[in-house]
TORKE-724596 format. One record per atom (N, C-alpha, C): x, y, z; residue number from 1; atom name. Coordinates in pm, 1 decimal. Layout:
doti u->X v->Y w->Z i->NUM at->CA
...
END
This chain:
doti u->4079.2 v->2342.5 w->-888.4 i->1 at->N
doti u->3952.2 v->2270.9 w->-915.2 i->1 at->CA
doti u->3931.7 v->2181.7 w->-817.8 i->1 at->C
doti u->3771.0 v->2163.3 w->-788.5 i->2 at->N
doti u->3677.2 v->2127.3 w->-696.2 i->2 at->CA
doti u->3642.5 v->1988.6 w->-727.5 i->2 at->C
doti u->3704.3 v->1932.9 w->-608.8 i->3 at->N
doti u->3669.1 v->1752.6 w->-595.6 i->3 at->CA
doti u->3547.6 v->1737.9 w->-606.6 i->3 at->C
doti u->3471.7 v->1674.9 w->-638.7 i->4 at->N
doti u->3321.8 v->1657.4 w->-671.7 i->4 at->CA
doti u->3314.0 v->1476.2 w->-597.9 i->4 at->C
doti u->3238.0 v->1451.1 w->-478.0 i->5 at->N
doti u->3193.6 v->1318.0 w->-433.9 i->5 at->CA
doti u->3117.8 v->1279.2 w->-389.7 i->5 at->C
doti u->3080.4 v->1153.7 w->-479.7 i->6 at->N
doti u->2986.4 v->1118.5 w->-502.9 i->6 at->CA
doti u->2975.1 v->939.0 w->-438.6 i->6 at->C
doti u->2922.8 v->901.1 w->-350.2 i->7 at->N
doti u->2961.8 v->764.3 w->-265.3 i->7 at->CA
doti u->2818.8 v->719.0 w->-257.8 i->7 at->C
doti u->2840.7 v->554.0 w->-314.7 i->8 at->N
doti u->2722.4 v->460.2 w->-331.3 i->8 at->CA
doti u->2652.0 v->395.7 w->-143.2 i->8 at->C
doti u->2603.7 v->421.2 w->-75.1 i->9 at->N
doti u->2576.5 v->375.3 w->60.4 i->9 at->CA
doti u->2528.6 v->228.2 w->45.1 i->9 at->C
doti u->2370.4 v->168.9 w->-36.9 i->10 at->N
doti u->2339.5 v->90.6 w->-82.6 i->10 at->CA
doti u->2267.9 v->52.5 w->-198.3 i->10 at->C
doti u->2209.5 v->-51.3 w->-265.6 i->11 at->N
doti u->2139.1 v->-43.0 w->-395.3 i->11 at->CA
doti u->2085.7 v->-208.7 w->-340.0 i->11 at->C
doti u->1946.0 v->-221.9 w->-436.1 i->12 at->N
doti u->1871.7 v->-326.7 w->-398.1 i->12 at->CA
doti u->1786.7 v->-348.5 w->-526.2 i->12 at->C
doti u->1673.7 v->-433.6 w->-458.9 i->13 at->N
doti u->1570.0 v->-459.5 w->-539.4 i->13 at->CA
doti u->1430.8 v->-418.7 w->-456.2 i->13 at->C
doti u->1300.0 v->-433.3 w->-520.6 i->14 at->N
doti u->1189.5 v->-415.2 w->-374.3 i->14 at->CA
doti u->1177.8 v->-585.9 w->-434.7 i->14 at->C
doti u->1080.0 v->-635.6 w->-312.0 i->15 at->N
doti u->1035.4 v->-753.5 w->-304.5 i->15 at->CA
doti u->867.5 v->-812.8 w->-316.3 i->15 at->C
doti u->847.2 v->-738.1 w->-445.7 i->16 at->N
doti u->706.0 v->-761.2 w->-520.5 i->16 at->CA
doti u->758.5 v->-897.2 w->-559.0 i->16 at->C
doti u->615.7 v->-961.9 w->-614.3 i->17 at->N
doti u->630.7 v->-1069.0 w->-687.5 i->17 at->CA
doti u->675.6 v->-1035.4 w->-855.5 i->17 at->C
doti u->759.2 v->-1176.5 w->-902.7 i->18 at->N
doti u->776.4 v->-1112.1 w->-1069.8 i->18 at->CA
doti u->643.5 v->-1142.0 w->-1113.7 i->18 at->C
doti u->633.1 v->-1117.7 w->-1234.8 i->19 at->N
doti u->515.0 v->-1120.5 w->-1337.6 i->19 at->CA
doti u->415.6 v->-1015.1 w->-1310.5 i->19 at->C
doti u->421.9 v->-940.0 w->-1198.3 i->20 at->N
doti u->281.5 v->-821.5 w->-1199.4 i->20 at->CA
doti u->285.1 v->-723.7 w->-1297.0 i->20 at->C
doti u->220.0 v->-729.5 w->-1399.4 i->21 at->N
doti u->234.6 v->-635.0 w->-1520.7 i->21 at->CA
doti u->188.4 v->-468.2 w->-1453.8 i->21 at->C
doti u->104.2 v->-451.6 w->-1311.9 i->22 at->N
doti u->95.3 v->-301.7 w->-1307.8 i->22 at->CA
doti u->191.9 v->-298.1 w->-1159.8 i->22 at->C
doti u->316.9 v->-342.9 w->-1171.7 i->23 at->N
doti u->391.8 v->-333.2 w->-1066.3 i->23 at->CA
doti u->543.7 v->-377.7 w->-1080.0 i->23 at->C
doti u->595.2 v->-331.0 w->-1197.7 i->24 at->N
doti u->723.0 v->-367.7 w->-1217.4 i->24 at->CA
doti u->826.5 v->-387.0 w->-1150.6 i->24 at->C
doti u->937.6 v->-451.4 w->-1139.6 i->25 at->N
doti u->1017.9 v->-496.8 w->-1014.2 i->25 at->CA
doti u->1058.9 v->-311.1 w->-1013.9 i->25 at->C
doti u->1135.0 v->-279.5 w->-918.5 i->26 at->N
doti u->1203.3 v->-159.4 w->-837.6 i->26 at->CA
doti u->1319.2 v->-175.1 w->-807.3 i->26 at->C
doti u->1443.1 v->-48.1 w->-915.0 i->27 at->N
doti u->1542.9 v->-91.8 w->-833.1 i->27 at->CA
doti u->1605.9 v->19.7 w->-757.0 i->27 at->C
doti u->1656.2 v->37.0 w->-590.4 i->28 at->N
doti u->1674.3 v->189.9 w->-591.7 i->28 at->CA
doti u->1808.1 v->173.8 w->-518.2 i->28 at->C
doti u->1874.9 v->293.3 w->-508.4 i->29 at->N
doti u->2003.4 v->306.4 w->-480.8 i->29 at->CA
doti u->2012.5 v->418.1 w->-394.4 i->29 at->C
doti u->2091.4 v->472.7 w->-244.3 i->30 at->N
doti u->2129.0 v->573.4 w->-172.2 i->30 at->CA
doti u->2236.7 v->581.7 w->-225.6 i->30 at->C
doti u->2272.8 v->709.2 w->-197.1 i->31 at->N
doti u->2383.6 v->732.2 w->-194.3 i->31 at->CA
doti u->2477.0 v->930.7 w->-133.7 i->31 at->C
doti u->2535.5 v->952.7 w->-117.9 i->32 at->N
doti u->2566.1 v->1064.7 w->-63.1 i->32 at->CA
doti u->2674.1 v->1158.1 w->-150.6 i->32 at->C
doti u->2627.3 v->1284.5 w->-187.1 i->33 at->N
doti u->2738.4 v->1382.2 w->-298.3 i->33 at->CA
doti u->2702.2 v->1496.1 w->-214.4 i->33 at->C
doti u->2822.9 v->1565.4 w->-273.0 i->34 at->N
doti u->2822.2 v->1690.4 w->-285.0 i->34 at->CA
doti u->2838.9 v->1742.6 w->-379.1 i->34 at->C
doti u->2739.6 v->1732.7 w->-500.6 i->35 at->N
doti u->2806.5 v->1824.5 w->-633.7 i->35 at->CA
doti u->2675.8 v->1890.3 w->-671.0 i->35 at->C
doti u->2569.8 v->1892.4 w->-535.5 i->36 at->N
doti u->2445.5 v->2045.8 w->-567.2 i->36 at->CA
doti u->2514.4 v->2163.2 w->-548.8 i->36 at->C
doti u->2492.6 v->2185.7 w->-678.7 i->37 at->N
doti u->2550.5 v->2330.5 w->-703.6 i->37 at->CA
doti u->2431.5 v->2388.9 w->-650.8 i->37 at->C
doti u->2449.1 v->2545.2 w->-529.5 i->38 at->N
doti u->2346.2 v->2569.3 w->-465.1 i->38 at->CA
doti u->2314.5 v->2546.9 w->-302.6 i->38 at->C
doti u->2389.9 v->2408.4 w->-323.4 i->39 at->N
doti u->2327.5 v->2356.1 w->-162.2 i->39 at->CA
doti u->2465.1 v->2353.2 w->-77.3 i->39 at->C
doti u->2357.8 v->2404.4 w->74.9 i->40 at->N
doti u->2444.1 v->2437.2 w->155.8 i->40 at->CA
doti u->2527.0 v->2328.3 w->200.6 i->40 at->C
doti u->2492.4 v->2226.0 w->204.3 i->41 at->N
doti u->2526.0 v->2097.4 w->292.3 i->41 at->CA
doti u->2542.6 v->1934.1 w->183.7 i->41 at->C
doti u->2609.4 v->1836.0 w->240.2 i->42 at->N
doti u->2587.9 v->1727.9 w->149.0 i->42 at->CA
doti u->2458.2 v->1709.0 w->159.3 i->42 at->C
doti u->2421.0 v->1591.0 w->51.8 i->43 at->N
doti u->2286.1 v->1598.9 w->-3.7 i->43 at->CA
doti u->2300.6 v->1399.9 w->23.7 i->43 at->C
doti u->2201.4 v->1349.4 w->49.0 i->44 at->N
doti u->2153.5 v->1215.0 w->34.7 i->44 at->CA
doti u->2084.4 v->1199.0 w->-85.4 i->44 at->C
doti u->2138.9 v->1138.8 w->-194.6 i->45 at->N
doti u->2066.5 v->1085.0 w->-293.4 i->45 at->CA
doti u->1997.7 v->937.0 w->-309.0 i->45 at->C
doti u->1883.6 v->985.4 w->-377.6 i->46 at->N
doti u->1804.5 v->855.8 w->-318.5 i->46 at->CA
doti u->1762.9 v->879.3 w->-461.5 i->46 at->C
doti u->1768.1 v->679.8 w->-566.6 i->47 at->N
doti u->1728.6 v->696.9 w->-725.6 i->47 at->CA
doti u->1663.4 v->576.7 w->-685.9 i->47 at->C
doti u->1532.1 v->583.5 w->-772.9 i->48 at->N
doti u->1400.6 v->503.1 w->-786.0 i->48 at->CA
doti u->1371.8 v->481.7 w->-911.4 i->48 at->C
doti u->1374.5 v->351.2 w->-941.5 i->49 at->N
doti u->1382.8 v->344.7 w->-1118.7 i->49 at->CA
doti u->1321.3 v->207.2 w->-1188.8 i->49 at->C
doti u->1265.7 v->170.2 w->-1284.8 i->50 at->N
doti u->1215.7 v->-9.4 w->-1292.7 i->50 at->CA
doti u->1342.6 v->-40.1 w->-1323.5 i->50 at->C
doti u->1341.5 v->-186.2 w->-1297.6 i->51 at->N
doti u->1440.6 v->-285.8 w->-1304.7 i->51 at->CA
doti u->1445.9 v->-290.2 w->-1437.9 i->51 at->C
doti u->1584.0 v->-287.6 w->-1558.0 i->52 at->N
doti u->1622.9 v->-306.6 w->-1684.2 i->52 at->CA
doti u->1593.9 v->-152.7 w->-1767.9 i->52 at->C
doti u->1547.9 v->-37.6 w->-1691.8 i->53 at->N
doti u->1518.4 v->50.1 w->-1751.3 i->53 at->CA
doti u->1645.9 v->177.1 w->-1695.7 i->53 at->C
doti u->1800.6 v->152.3 w->-1671.8 i->54 at->N
doti u->1835.0 v->229.5 w->-1598.6 i->54 at->CA
doti u->1852.2 v->377.9 w->-1670.0 i->54 at->C
doti u->1829.4 v->462.0 w->-1605.1 i->55 at->N
doti u->1855.8 v->630.1 w->-1619.4 i->55 at->CA
doti u->1737.9 v->690.4 w->-1621.7 i->55 at->C
doti u->1597.5 v->614.9 w->-1652.9 i->56 at->N
doti u->1458.8 v->663.8 w->-1664.0 i->56 at->CA
doti u->1385.7 v->663.9 w->-1576.4 i->56 at->C
doti u->1507.3 v->685.8 w->-1390.7 i->57 at->N
doti u->1370.2 v->693.7 w->-1287.7 i->57 at->CA
doti u->1398.2 v->795.1 w->-1244.7 i->57 at->C
doti u->1372.8 v->822.9 w->-1120.1 i->58 at->N
doti u->1359.7 v->867.9 w->-1048.0 i->58 at->CA
doti u->1479.2 v->978.4 w->-928.5 i->58 at->C
doti u->1548.3 v->1077.7 w->-946.5 i->59 at->N
doti u->1618.8 v->1082.2 w->-844.4 i->59 at->CA
doti u->1601.0 v->1219.5 w->-729.9 i->59 at->C
doti u->1614.2 v->1181.5 w->-617.9 i->60 at->N
doti u->1590.9 v->1288.5 w->-544.6 i->60 at->CA
doti u->1709.0 v->1327.0 w->-474.8 i->60 at->C
doti u->1742.3 v->1452.1 w->-448.4 i->61 at->N
doti u->1876.0 v->1523.5 w->-316.1 i->61 at->CA
doti u->1765.7 v->1553.7 w->-214.9 i->61 at->C
doti u->1845.1 v->1459.3 w->-122.4 i->62 at->N
doti u->1785.3 v->1514.6 w->-15.1 i->62 at->CA
doti u->1837.8 v->1585.4 w->108.6 i->62 at->C
doti u->1791.7 v->1719.0 w->180.5 i->63 at->N
doti u->1901.5 v->1783.1 w->232.7 i->63 at->CA
doti u->1890.4 v->1640.5 w->399.2 i->63 at->C
doti u->2004.9 v->1673.9 w->475.5 i->64 at->N
doti u->1953.5 v->1579.8 w->604.9 i->64 at->CA
doti u->1835.7 v->1602.7 w->683.4 i->64 at->C
doti u->1759.8 v->1692.2 w->691.2 i->65 at->N
doti u->1647.8 v->1714.4 w->774.8 i->65 at->CA
doti u->1548.3 v->1613.2 w->708.4 i->65 at->C
doti u->1555.3 v->1636.7 w->560.7 i->66 at->N
doti u->1461.3 v->1495.7 w->429.3 i->66 at->CA
doti u->1470.1 v->1396.4 w->476.6 i->66 at->C
doti u->1622.1 v->1366.2 w->465.0 i->67 at->N
doti u->1646.4 v->1231.6 w->496.6 i->67 at->CA
doti u->1632.2 v->1161.3 w->617.4 i->67 at->C
doti u->1619.7 v->1310.0 w->740.8 i->68 at->N
doti u->1559.0 v->1218.5 w->850.1 i->68 at->CA
doti u->1408.6 v->1151.5 w->878.2 i->68 at->C
doti u->1341.2 v->1279.3 w->763.1 i->69 at->N
doti u->1209.1 v->1218.5 w->773.1 i->69 at->CA
doti u->1159.7 v->1124.9 w->753.9 i->69 at->C
doti u->1248.2 v->1110.9 w->603.2 i->70 at->N
doti u->1203.0 v->985.3 w->541.1 i->70 at->CA
doti u->1228.1 v->817.5 w->632.6 i->70 at->C
doti u->1352.7 v->856.8 w->702.5 i->71 at->N
doti u->1368.5 v->770.3 w->763.7 i->71 at->CA
doti u->1278.1 v->769.4 w->876.9 i->71 at->C
doti u->1202.7 v->826.4 w->944.2 i->72 at->N
doti u->1135.3 v->843.0 w->1043.5 i->72 at->CA
doti u->1010.5 v->755.0 w->980.0 i->72 at->C
doti u->989.6 v->790.5 w->882.5 i->73 at->N
doti u->810.4 v->778.9 w->808.5 i->73 at->CA
doti u->894.9 v->591.8 w->785.3 i->73 at->C
doti u->990.6 v->536.1 w->727.5 i->74 at->N
doti u->1023.9 v->423.6 w->664.9 i->74 at->CA
doti u->986.3 v->351.6 w->854.5 i->74 at->C
doti u->1025.4 v->400.7 w->963.0 i->75 at->N
doti u->1050.6 v->325.9 w->1074.3 i->75 at->CA
doti u->871.9 v->313.7 w->1133.2 i->75 at->C
doti u->820.9 v->406.8 w->1091.8 i->76 at->N
doti u->730.3 v->432.0 w->1132.8 i->76 at->CA
doti u->644.7 v->331.9 w->1068.1 i->76 at->C
doti u->666.4 v->293.5 w->893.8 i->77 at->N
doti u->556.6 v->174.6 w->871.7 i->77 at->CA
doti u->629.3 v->42.5 w->906.5 i->77 at->C
doti u->749.5 v->33.3 w->939.8 i->78 at->N
doti u->750.9 v->-89.1 w->1000.1 i->78 at->CA
doti u->712.1 v->-130.4 w->1118.1 i->78 at->C
doti u->631.2 v->-23.1 w->1190.3 i->79 at->N
doti u->616.1 v->-26.4 w->1340.2 i->79 at->CA
doti u->440.2 v->-63.4 w->1311.5 i->79 at->C
doti u->457.0 v->-20.1 w->1210.7 i->80 at->N
doti u->293.8 v->-25.9 w->1137.5 i->80 at->CA
doti u->266.3 v->-232.3 w->1132.7 i->80 at->C
doti u->361.6 v->-273.8 w->1056.8 i->81 at->N
doti u->316.2 v->-411.6 w->1025.4 i->81 at->CA
doti u->384.3 v->-513.8 w->1132.0 i->81 at->C
doti u->440.1 v->-452.1 w->1207.4 i->82 at->N
doti u->459.3 v->-500.4 w->1336.0 i->82 at->CA
doti u->620.4 v->-568.2 w->1363.0 i->82 at->C
doti u->720.0 v->-469.7 w->1251.0 i->83 at->N
doti u->847.7 v->-486.0 w->1251.5 i->83 at->CA
doti u->913.7 v->-394.9 w->1359.5 i->83 at->C
doti u->1015.9 v->-495.3 w->1402.3 i->84 at->N
doti u->1141.1 v->-341.3 w->1471.0 i->84 at->CA
doti u->1231.0 v->-239.3 w->1365.2 i->84 at->C
doti u->1181.9 v->-109.9 w->1357.1 i->85 at->N
doti u->1278.3 v->-43.9 w->1271.5 i->85 at->CA
doti u->1425.4 v->-86.5 w->1293.0 i->85 at->C
doti u->1451.5 v->-131.3 w->1402.7 i->86 at->N
doti u->1609.8 v->-100.9 w->1448.3 i->86 at->CA
doti u->1669.3 v->-180.2 w->1396.1 i->86 at->C
doti u->1602.6 v->-332.6 w->1325.7 i->87 at->N
doti u->1672.4 v->-401.2 w->1300.3 i->87 at->CA
doti u->1659.5 v->-471.6 w->1106.4 i->87 at->C
END
């Protein structure tokens, strides 16, 4: 029997003010998993969905190199707004 692993790393909500009909509140979650058939390595799972609509969002299974690229992009965005990406 093959054991499948999925571990939640963190989750949260976006910080957009409530009541904006054009931008509903969004929930996000990051996990690591090993249940990607055909994948040669563990994956980072990124889930983004509208609050109150569980299961209706998007789930990405990122390879380590793609996860690092996303981390770099987030760090660049933080620097662009004058924030330290290390904190």
